[in-house]
C-alpha positions in Angstrom: 140.3 75.7 105.9 137.9 77.0 108.4 135.9 79.8 106.7 133.5 82.1 108.6 130.6 84.1 107.2 130.4 87.9 107.7 128.3 89.2 110.5 126.1 90.9 107.9 125.3 87.5 106.3 124.3 86.1 109.6 122.0 89.0 110.2 120.5 88.6 106.8 119.7 85.0 107.6 117.9 86.1 110.7 115.9 88.7 108.8 114.3 86.0 106.6 112.1 85.2 109.6 110.7 82.2 111.2 108.0 80.3 109.4 106.0 79.5 112.6 106.0 83.1 113.6 104.5 84.2 110.2 101.9 81.4 110.4 100.8 82.5 113.9 100.6 86.2 112.7 98.5 85.3 109.7 96.2 83.2 111.8 95.8 86.1 114.3 94.8 88.4 111.4 92.2 85.9 110.3 90.9 85.7 113.9 90.6 89.5 114.0 88.7 89.6 110.7 86.3 86.9 112.0 85.6 88.8 115.2 85.1 92.2 113.5 83.2 91.2 110.4 81.3 88.0 111.4 81.2 88.2 115.2 82.5 84.6 115.3 85.5 83.0 116.8 88.0 80.9 114.7 89.7 77.9 116.2 92.6 76.0 114.7 92.7 72.6 116.2 96.3 71.4 116.2 96.3 68.8 118.9 94.1 65.9 120.2 93.2 67.7 123.4 92.0 70.8 121.5 89.9 68.6 119.2 88.4 66.7 122.1 87.5 70.0 123.9 85.9 71.4 120.7 84.0 68.1 120.3 82.6 68.5 123.8 81.6 72.1 123.1 79.8 71.0 119.8 77.9 68.3 121.7 76.8 71.0 124.2 75.6 73.3 121.4 73.7 70.4 119.8 71.8 69.7 123.1 69.4 72.4 122.1 67.9 73.6 118.8 70.8 75.0 116.8 70.8 78.8 116.3 72.4 80.3 113.2 75.2 81.9 115.1 76.0 78.6 116.8 76.1 76.9 113.4 78.7 79.4 112.3 80.6 78.9 115.5 80.8 75.1 114.9 81.9 75.6 111.3 84.7 77.9 112.1 86.0 75.8 115.0 85.2 72.2 114.2 84.5 71.6 110.5 87.3 69.5 109.0 86.8 71.4 105.7 87.6 74.7 107.4 90.4 73.2 109.4 91.9 72.0 106.1 91.7 75.6 104.8 93.6 76.9 107.8 96.3 74.2 107.3 96.6 75.1 103.6 97.0 78.8 104.6 99.8 77.7 106.9 101.5 75.9 104.0 101.2 79.0 101.8 102.6 81.1 104.6 105.6 78.8 105.2 106.3 78.7 101.4 106.3 82.6 101.4 108.7 82.6 104.3 111.0 80.1 102.5 110.9 82.2 99.3 112.7 85.0 101.1 115.6 83.0 102.3 118.9 83.1 100.5 120.5 79.9 99.2 122.7 77.9 101.6 126.4 78.4 101.4 128.2 75.8 99.2 131.2 73.9 100.6 133.5 72.4 98.0 136.2 69.9 98.8 138.9 68.5 96.4 141.4 65.8 97.1 143.9 65.2 94.2 146.9 63.0 93.8 149.9 63.4 91.6 152.5 60.6 91.1 156.0 61.5 89.8 159.6 60.8 90.2 159.7 62.4 93.5 156.9 60.3 94.8 153.2 60.9 95.4 152.0 64.4 95.9 148.6 65.4 97.4 146.6 68.5 96.6 143.7 69.5 98.8 141.3 72.3 97.8 138.6 73.7 100.0 136.2 76.6 99.3 133.1 78.0 101.0 130.9 80.1 98.7 127.7 82.0 98.7 125.6 83.8 96.1 126.4 87.4 96.5 123.5 88.1 94.2 121.1 86.6 96.6 122.6 88.7 99.4 122.4 92.0 97.4 118.8 91.4 96.5 117.7 90.1 99.9 115.6 93.3 100.7 113.7 92.8 97.5 113.1 89.1 98.3 111.9 90.0 101.7 109.5 92.5 100.2 108.2 90.0 97.8 107.7 87.5 100.6 105.7 90.0 102.6 103.4 90.6 99.6 102.8 86.8 99.5 102.0 86.8 103.2 99.5 89.6 102.6 97.9 87.6 99.8 97.7 84.6 102.1 96.0 86.6 104.8 93.5 88.1 102.4 92.7 84.8 100.7 92.3 83.1 104.1 89.8 85.9 105.0 87.9 85.2 101.8 87.8 81.5 102.5 86.4 82.3 106.0 83.8 84.6 104.6 82.8 82.0 102.0 82.4 79.4 104.8 80.3 81.7 106.9 78.0 82.6 104.0 77.6 78.9 103.0 76.8 77.9 106.6 74.3 80.7 107.1 72.5 79.9 103.9 72.5 76.2 104.6 71.0 76.8 108.0 68.3 79.0 106.5 67.5 76.4 103.9 67.3 73.6 106.4 65.0 75.4 108.8 62.8 76.7 105.9 62.6 73.3 104.3 61.5 71.8 107.6 58.8 74.4 107.9 57.6 73.9 104.4 57.3 70.2 104.9 55.2 70.7 107.9 52.8 73.0 106.1 52.7 70.7 103.1 51.4 68.0 105.4 48.5 70.3 106.4 47.7 71.0 102.7 48.0 67.4 101.8 45.7 66.4 104.7 43.1 69.0 103.7 43.2 67.8 100.0 43.0 64.2 101.1 39.9 64.9 103.3 38.2 66.7 100.3 39.0 63.7 98.0 37.5 61.2 100.5 34.4 63.3 101.0 34.0 63.6 97.2 34.3 59.8 96.9 31.5 59.3 99.5 29.3 61.9 97.9 29.7 60.3 94.5 28.7 57.0 96.0 25.5 58.5 97.3 24.8 60.2 94.0 25.4 63.8 95.2 28.6 64.3 93.2 29.5 63.8 89.6 32.4 61.7 88.4 34.1 64.9 87.1 33.8 66.6 90.4 35.2 63.7 92.3 38.1 63.4 89.8 39.0 67.1 90.3 39.3 66.6 94.1 41.3 63.4 93.7 43.7 65.2 91.3 44.2 68.0 93.8 44.9 65.4 96.5 47.3 63.5 94.3 49.2 66.7 93.4 49.5 67.7 97.1 50.8 64.3 98.0 53.5 64.7 95.4 54.3 68.1 96.8 54.6 66.6 100.3 57.0 63.9 99.1 59.2 66.5 97.4 59.0 68.8 100.5 60.1 66.0 102.8 63.0 65.0 100.5 64.0 68.7 100.2 64.0 69.0 104.0 66.2 65.9 104.3 68.6 67.1 101.7 68.8 70.6 103.2 69.5 69.1 106.6 72.3 66.9 105.3 73.8 69.9 103.5 74.0 71.7 106.8 75.5 68.7 108.5 78.2 68.5 105.8 79.0 72.2 106.2 79.3 71.8 110.0 81.4 68.6 109.7 79.3 66.7 112.2 79.9 63.0 112.9 77.0 60.5 112.4 76.2 60.6 116.1 76.2 64.4 116.2 74.1 64.5 113.0 71.4 62.4 114.8 71.5 64.8 117.7 71.1 67.9 115.5 67.8 69.7 116.2 66.7 72.8 114.3 64.3 75.6 115.3 60.7 75.3 114.3 60.8 78.5 112.2 63.0 81.1 110.7 63.8 84.3 112.6 61.4 87.1 112.3 61.9 89.7 109.6 63.7 92.9 110.7 61.4 95.9 111.2 63.1 97.7 108.4 65.6 96.7 105.7 69.1 98.0 105.5 69.0 101.2 103.4 71.0 101.6 100.3 73.2 104.3 101.7 74.3 102.0 104.5 75.0 99.2 102.1 77.0 101.6 99.9 78.9 103.1 102.8 81.4 100.2 102.6 84.4 101.6 100.8 85.3 99.5 97.8 89.0 99.5 98.7 88.1 97.6 101.8 86.7 94.7 99.8 88.9 91.7 100.0 88.9 91.0 96.3 90.0 94.5 95.5 92.7 94.4 98.1 94.0 91.1 96.7 94.1 92.5 93.2 96.0 95.6 94.4 98.5 93.6 96.4 99.1 91.5 93.4 99.6 94.6 91.3 102.1 96.0 93.8 104.0 92.7 93.9 104.1 92.5 90.1 105.4 96.1 89.9 108.2 95.3 92.3 109.0 92.2 90.4 109.2 94.1 87.2 111.9 96.4 88.7 113.8 93.3 89.9 113.6 91.7 86.5 115.1 94.7 84.8 118.3 93.8 86.7 118.3 90.1 86.9 117.3 89.5 83.2 120.9 90.3 82.2 123.0 89.2 85.2 121.3 86.5 87.1 124.1 85.2 89.3 127.1 86.3 91.2 128.9 83.9 93.5 131.8 84.6 95.7 133.8 82.0 97.6 136.7 81.9 100.0 139.4 79.4 98.8 142.2 77.5 100.6 144.4 75.0 98.7 147.1 72.8 100.2 149.8 70.9 98.3 152.4 68.5 99.5 155.6 70.3 100.3 154.1 73.7 99.5 152.6 76.4 101.7 148.9 76.7 101.7 147.2 79.1 99.2 144.4 81.4 100.4 142.2 83.7 98.4 138.8 84.0 96.8 137.1 83.3 93.6 134.1 85.1 91.8 131.7 83.3 89.5 129.7 85.5 87.1 127.6 84.2 84.2 128.2 86.0 80.9 125.1 87.1 79.0 126.4 85.9 75.6 123.3 83.9 74.4 120.4 85.2 76.6 120.3 89.0 76.9 117.1 88.9 79.1 114.8 90.5 76.6 112.3 87.6 76.8 112.2 87.8 80.6 111.7 91.6 80.6 108.9 91.4 78.0 107.2 88.7 80.0 107.4 90.7 83.2 106.0 93.8 81.5 103.1 91.8 80.1 102.4 90.3 83.5 102.3 93.8 85.0 99.8 95.0 82.3 97.7 92.0 83.0 97.7 92.6 86.7 96.9 96.3 86.2 93.9 95.6 84.0 92.7 92.8 86.3 92.8 95.3 89.2 90.7 97.8 87.2 88.2 95.0 86.3 87.8 93.9 89.9 87.3 97.5 91.1 84.8 98.3 88.4 82.8 95.1 89.0 82.8 95.5 92.7 80.3 98.4 92.8 78.0 96.6 90.3 78.1 93.4 92.4 77.1 95.4 95.5 74.2 97.0 93.7 73.0 93.6 92.4 73.3 92.1 95.9 71.4 95.0 97.5 68.6 94.9 94.9 68.2 91.2 95.5 68.2 91.8 99.3 65.6 94.6 99.1 63.3 92.7 96.7 63.4 89.6 98.9 62.6 91.8 101.9 59.7 93.5 100.2 58.3 90.2 98.9 58.6 88.5 102.3 57.0 91.5 104.1 54.2 91.5 101.4 53.4 87.9 102.1 53.4 88.3 105.9 51.5 91.6 105.9 49.1 91.1 103.0 48.8 87.7 101.4 48.7 85.5 104.5 46.3 87.8 106.5 44.0 88.0 103.5 43.9 84.2 103.1 43.3 83.9 106.8 40.3 86.3 106.6 38.9 84.3 103.7 39.1 81.1 105.7 37.4 82.7 108.7 34.6 84.1 106.5 34.3 80.8 104.8 33.7 79.1 108.1 31.0 81.6 108.9 29.3 81.1 105.6 29.6 77.3 106.0 28.0 77.5 109.4 25.2 79.5 107.8 24.9 76.9 105.0 25.8 79.5 102.4 28.7 77.4 101.0 29.5 73.8 100.9 32.3 71.9 102.6 34.4 71.8 99.5 34.6 75.6 99.3 35.6 75.6 103.0 38.3 73.0 102.4 39.6 74.9 99.4 39.9 78.1 101.5 41.8 76.3 104.2 44.1 74.7 101.5 44.8 78.1 100.0 45.6 79.6 103.4 48.2 76.8 104.1 49.6 77.3 100.6 50.1 81.0 101.2 51.9 80.3 104.5 54.3 78.0 102.5 55.0 80.7 100.0 55.6 83.2 102.9 58.1 80.8 104.4 59.9 80.5 101.1 59.9 84.3 100.7 61.5 84.6 104.2 64.0 82.0 103.3 65.0 83.9 100.2 65.4 87.1 102.3 67.8 85.5 104.8 69.8 84.0 102.0 69.9 87.4 100.2 71.0 89.1 103.5 73.9 86.6 103.8 74.8 87.2 100.1 74.7 91.0 100.6 77.0 90.9 103.6 79.4 88.7 101.7 79.3 91.0 98.7 80.1 94.1 100.8 83.2 92.4 102.1 84.4 91.1 98.7 82.9 87.6 98.2 80.2 88.0 95.5 77.4 85.4 95.7 75.0 84.5 93.0 71.8 86.7 93.3 68.6 85.1 94.7 66.0 84.2 92.1 62.5 85.2 93.4 60.1 82.7 91.8 56.6 81.7 92.8 56.4 78.1 94.1 52.6 77.8 93.8 51.7 74.4 92.5 48.9 73.8 90.0 46.8 72.5 92.9 47.3 75.7 94.8 46.6 77.9 91.8 43.2 76.4 91.5 42.5 76.0 95.2 39.8 78.6 95.3 37.4 76.9 92.9 
């Protein structure tokens, strides 16, 4: 028999869509989100020429001190970790497309022999069947597949946002750690000079053993601080290298700016931060999409829980010496043992879970934004305080100490202590600026739906620095 499918069935097959088209559409949506929300370009490297071209561009960017925006650009267009995220999103998109497709037609062939007095007879049976149930519920399956595509796009945007935030914070940490290490060298040098002078003065009988021990202890502590600062700088640099996905040769070529960007003249006000509508947050949109999908699934379960299959097939049978038989057969499972009550109860429970999860995400969103903004504003105020008050005051103290030393009103140790305290205040100012830029990245991520742990503002003064003004 030569069976043909109805035109409507062929049209339904086309409606299930092409996986590659859905993947490209989802990637275009991620590209649009990256341009609008982060000002960066996303690249998906799917061939060797594309990878080589991007490698050349990365080498060009590394030929000069790496700016923070260029670091994000490298991460979104070159990092193997982010390229893997894009590929995983393509897998999820293809799976969503496949979930909307109805099952393939089933062809059945029978060849039977019967031996009798009249000889050997041959029976041939052929049928071509398809699940009519799948065809009837194709619109619902397409709708469910579109929900999954929306989830994939939103989750890809969250992954992109997380990558951008991590790269920005890693760049800030690397630059700040490098600055801190440089100033720790100055503090350690000043402490070492004081310790050497104390040793010589004790040798000439002008310093007590206790006084010399105090200066040596300060020098020893600053040496320890310098070792830690250098190790922190190396670790922060390597973290940035990992976020960017640089090769060993590119890692050696990486150069960072000498200092962090200047603080903005004024912080973002709370009204501007709160102007972002919560419904535009990615996590809220994901929760609502999941709720909609669960609600649609609940309606479908009400039907499929009792009758979960209906197959129709065209049949043609041939028998030796007889004319061919043509017709159709219908296969319908009978709900004798499973009435679908468990499936319906499970679906209703999943809906309640999704509903309350959506409420939880929406309620937590505003709190997360408030926490992120408070951390941002506190970090800004602290960084500004160090730059406007603490560091200038320490500089004035050092300048006055130089005048008093020239007038023989104080000794060299008081002068060195003032210089040491000034360098320590600069280190604290750098760390405060680092915390601000980290908090700014966290606030931007929180406004878009990717909550980041708040910054902890703690004093990094060492015991040596605390007693530097003796």
